[in-house]
N, C-alpha and C positions, 0 to 999 in steps of 0.2 A: 610757284607750282609743282617742279622737282622736288621743294620741304615739304610737299604737303602728301603725296604720292610714294617719297624714296627710290629707293634707285629699278625695284621690279614694278613696272611700268602695268599700267592695263591697256590690255590688245584693245580693247573698246571703253569709249567714255561716252556722254552724251551731254549736250550745252542746254538750257529750257532759255530763249530768247523769245521775250515780248515783243519785241520790234523799234522798244524806247533805246533812246541813247547807251543810256550805262549796257543791255543784253547786245544793244550790235554792233558796238565797240567791240564784247569780249567776243563775239564772232570772230571779228576778223582778226584778232590776237592769240586767240586761241585754234582755228584754220592753221596756222601759220606754227602754232609749236605744233599739232600735231603731227602736219607734214613732215617735220624734222624729225620730229622722235617717230616716228609711222605711227601713230597709235590712230586707230581707227573713230571718226568721231560724228556722231549723229546728234542732227540740233532737231529738238520740239516746242510748241510752240503751245501754250494754252491758251484756246479764244474764247473767255468769259462770256463770251454775249452780249453784256453787262451795256456793250455801245455802238452802235451800227457800222461806227468804222470800224469794227473788230477783226471782221473776214479779212478788211484789204487789208490791212497790216498781218494778219496773220502771213498774205501771199507775197506783201512784202520780202520778210521773212525767210517763205520760202523759195524764193526766184532768185535771194540774196545768197540761200547757203548754197544753192544749185548750180550760180556761178562760179561759185567757191573749191565746186567740186563735190560738197556734202548734201547728205541724204535727208531728210525731212518731213515731219511727218507731225500731221497739225487735230489734237484732244479738243475737243470741244463741253465744256463743261453747260450744267443743264438741271443743277440741281441749288439754285438760287432761289429761298423761298422770300424774299426778300426780308428774312425776320434773324435777328442777330446783327452783329458784327460783322459784317461785308469783309474787311480787309481777313480777318481771323478765317472766316470762312473760306476764304479766294483762296490764303496761301495751305490750306486743308485738301482743297483742291484738288491745287498743282500738287501736290504730293499724293496723292490717291489717285491723278488719273497718269502720272509720270510711272508712277510706282506699276501699274500696269500696262503698260505699252515697253519696258526698259526689260526685259525677259533679263540676259545672263548679263548685260550694265548694269555695273554697282554702284558708279559716279557718275554722278551730274553736275556739270561747273554750275553756277548760278551768279549775276554779277553784281551783288550789295560791293556797295561802294563807301571809301569814306565819309562822305554825306551822310551817308544810311547810317552808318556807327554814332554819327555825333548825336543825328536826331536820335538813335534807340534810344544812347544816353540822355541825353535833356528828358524826353518821356517817360524815362522809369528815374530819374530823379525824382521829374513830379513828382512819383506816387510815394517820395519814399520808400525807394529800395535800396536793397542788403547789397553786397558784395556780389553776389551774381546775375542782380538785376546788372547793375551797373559796368557788370565786366560785357556789356554790353551781345555782339552777334559774335557768332564762331566763327572762325575760318574755315573749320570740317566740322561737321556735324554730323552724325552718325541717329538717324531716323529710326525711334523705336516704334512694335505696335500698340503702345499706348497711349503716346503720341498723337496719332492717327489709327481712330476704330480702324477706317476702311483701307487701312494696309491689309488685317488679313483679313479682308472679306470682301473685297471687289473681287466683283466676278469678271473683271478683263487682267484678273493680276494671277492666273493661273498660270504662268507661264516666270512668271518672276523668281529669278534663281539668287541667291546669296541677302546681305544685307542692305543700303539704301546712302550713299554718304553720301553728302552735299557739301561743295565746296566750293569759296567762295573767294576766288585768287585776288580779287578787287578789293578789297576793305581799305589798302592804306594807299589806292588810287582815288582824286577828286570827280568827282562828276564832268564840273568843268577844260579838266583835263581830259578825259576819256572823249568828248566834244571837241576840245580841238583835235585830236587824233580822226576822228570820222572827218573833219571840214579837210581839213591836208590833204588826206584819201581822195575827198570827193565821194563819198559816203552819205547814206541817206539815213535819217531816220523818224519817229514820229510822237510826238509829242501828247501824254494822256492830260484831256483838260483836266482829272481830276488828282491830277499830280496841285494842280490849284486852287483845288476845292477847302478852303479854310473849314469845312464840316470836319473832316479827318484832324485827328491830332498832330500824326507826324508834319502838315503842311504848314499847320498854327506855326509848331518847334523852327522850318524848314525856315517860315518869316523871321522872324525870331533871331535867325542867326546875324545880322548884319547887327541890331544892337547888341551882340554881345563880342561883335568883333569890336566895335567902338571901345570897348571896354579893354581887351586883349584875350577877351576865350577866342580863340579859334577851332575850327573845325579841326583841324592836326590835331590842339592839345587834349580839343575832348578824348579823340579817338586812341591818345597815348595813352591818356588818365582810365580810358578802359581794359586797354590792353594790358597797362599794369595791374590793375583789378584782375583781373583774369589768373593772372599767373600766381596772385591771392588765392583766388577762389581755387586754382588744383591742388594746392598750399592743406588748405583748411577740408577741404572735399577727401584728402589721404589721409591725414586726422581722424576724418570724422568712420574712415572704413574703416580704420584705425581697433579706435575706441568700438565699433559696432560689435567689432569678431570677440569681443572680452565680453560685452554686457548686453546681450541682444543673442535672440535662437527668433527660427523662422518655427511655427506651428501650424501644419494641416491651414494655406495662403495669409496667415497670424504675422504678426509681430511682435516680440515680447521682449518686455526691458527689466529687470533687473533696477527695480523703483531708486532705492539706496544709490545703487553705482552710478547710476542716470544723474541723479543727482548731485555727485558732488565735482563730477564733468564742469568746467566753460560752459558758457551761458551760450555761446557759438554752435559748436558741436551737441547740446541737446537741439536745438532749433531744427541743423542739419536730420540730425537719425529722427525727428519726431516728424520732418516737413516728406522725408527719404519713407517712414514708414505709412502716412499719408498717401501718400500718391500710388504704392503699391497694391495698398490695398485695393484701391479704385481706379484704378485703371486712368490714372490721371497725369496727362504732363506735365500742366501749370500746380507747381508747390501752391500752399494756399496765402493769399497776402500776410504780409509779414507781424501785424500788428495784433492777429485775429490769430495766430500762430502764436508771437509773444504768451497772451492772451490764455491762449488752452495748456502749454506747457508749465507755467506756472500754475494752472487749477490743478492738473496732475501731478504736478509736482510735491503738494500737499494734499494729495487721493483724494481729488475732486473728481467725478466723471462728467465726461465731456463726447459733444458730436461737430465733427469740423470734416469739411471737403472731401461727403459719401464715406464718413470713414467713423467710426466708435472709437472710443477713448476709454477704456477703463479700464479699474484699479481692485486689484482680488492681492490683498495678504502683502506682498514683497516684490510682488510683478505689476508691469504698465503694461497691459494688452492693446495694442491697434487691429480693427477686425473692421470690416466691413459693414457698412448701416443696413438691414434690414429696407426701408422705407427708399433708399438708395437706388436698388434691384429687382425690388416687386414686383416688377411690369416685364423684368427684360427674360428675353427665353431664347433659346437657341437648341434646334433639332439633332440629336447626333448622329454624323455621319457628313453632314453639312463641312466643309469648308467653315475655317473663323474659330474662332474663341466667345467663352460664355462669358458676360459681363468685361468683355475686352481682355483675361488673360488666363481663366481657366479653359485649357483643353484636356476633351472627355472623349473615349472611345471606346473598344467594344463589341465584340459579336453577337452579345446578348443583351443588347441594348440599345442597335442600331434604329435607327429610326424612331427613338422615345425621345422624349424632351426632355431638357435641362431649362430648369426655374429655381429660386431658391425654397428653399425646406420651406423654409414660414409655418404658421402656427398647422396650416391643413396638415403639413408632413411629420411636422412634430405629434399631433395627434395622432396619426395611421403608422407610427411606432410604435407606441404605448409604450409596455413593459420590454421589447426588446432592443435599447442600448447596452452597446459597451462604452465603458467608462463616456456618457453623460456630461455634457459640457454643460456651462449659464446658458442657458435660455435665450440671454439677448446677443448671445455669439453663434450658437448654433442655427437660429433663423433666415441667415443672409447664406449658411452654405449651401450651394453646389445638390440638389435634388434630383432627380430622374424619374419622371412620370410617363406614364402611358394615360391620356384623356388626364384623369383627375387620381386616379388609382399613385403614387408611391412604390418604386420599381426599385429606384436603390440610392441607396448616401451612403457615400464612403464615408463621410467624418463624423457617420451614426454608427459604423462599424453592420449596416442593414442592406440585406439583397447580394446579387450575385456579383462577382468581381469586376472591373474595369479598370482602365488607366486613365490616368489624374495627372494631369502636368500643369505650371502655372509658367507664365511668360509675361518680364520677364523669370530666372526661375531664383533670383536673391536680389531682395529688397535695399542692396548694400549696390548694387549696380548702376541704384538710382542716383549717389551716392557722391560719380563719377560722369561729366562730362564724355561726351564723345561725340 
């Protein structure tokens, strides 16, 4: 824990506990640590309400937390519509709910284990992931707006202060050892039946582990490999940042590369730069699949345009420009003055435009500007830029130099921030 936080310990921290063996073990261990170092520890349980037993499990966590002298809060998730990827939706919901609840708390402990790390490595190996994917679960993770769009828009998060850091101090500890500790101290925990449901890829990998151990591939070896790949990932990321400073610049929310210079660097760095640019313009937390990213890169290097990951890849002479795809934001709306960001990254304010609607400029906005352009850009580029509308009338568009002035910022401010793992 100390290696994650340094010597300047926070006064307050939080701990996410589901009632399962991993998080319950962390609850007991963290309570002792917090008492020793005089850190105020608050416990939070996310009740996803997907099983009838979930309320009783939250009540168990509350009882144990109070016995340990810790405050406890249960937060309810009511957003699951039965569509899409349930594990990913639940993960995003946890982050959103915790962010809305945490107020000035900036560090949240989670109970991921050695087993989780090994399973993650196998899942990503099956998908053909590169260095980044195979580096597994990060011990320390800074949650960004683009990673969880609701972090900026949650009405319950009005009082959240500072960034949200997730700490995982048990990544080197096995699930079996944690349960042995709970048994030794006479503690209770619950077993989620979904952990045995082989509809989920993680469960299938967990069930496959004994076969791997039979040929000498143990969880610790897989986790150690992930740790070494994380070290390599850090070095590769720093190389990419250094190259970006030489061959790339930002222009009105786009990333522009010197195409010839990009073509002269090694492919791994090319891929990192292209992926970061696409994620930045699209507010996407996840990189494109490696195969499609490789194909898009090769096309761009021979001056072929493309579209990927909600972004457009456009070659103009000696430049390669990555911009937002209009179709991806065509129906995206946000009211000026409300909390949050348009398209997950544009923060637009100004007294002359309060109450107006932000939406992509689109063909209608382009037509309304008419001949009033200042340095009109390519049509495909301008379509996705934020326009300020009142009803169907275009009021302003900073990208076109049209209308009254207003403040316009992008979060994160630099695409190179996405090259470094937080």
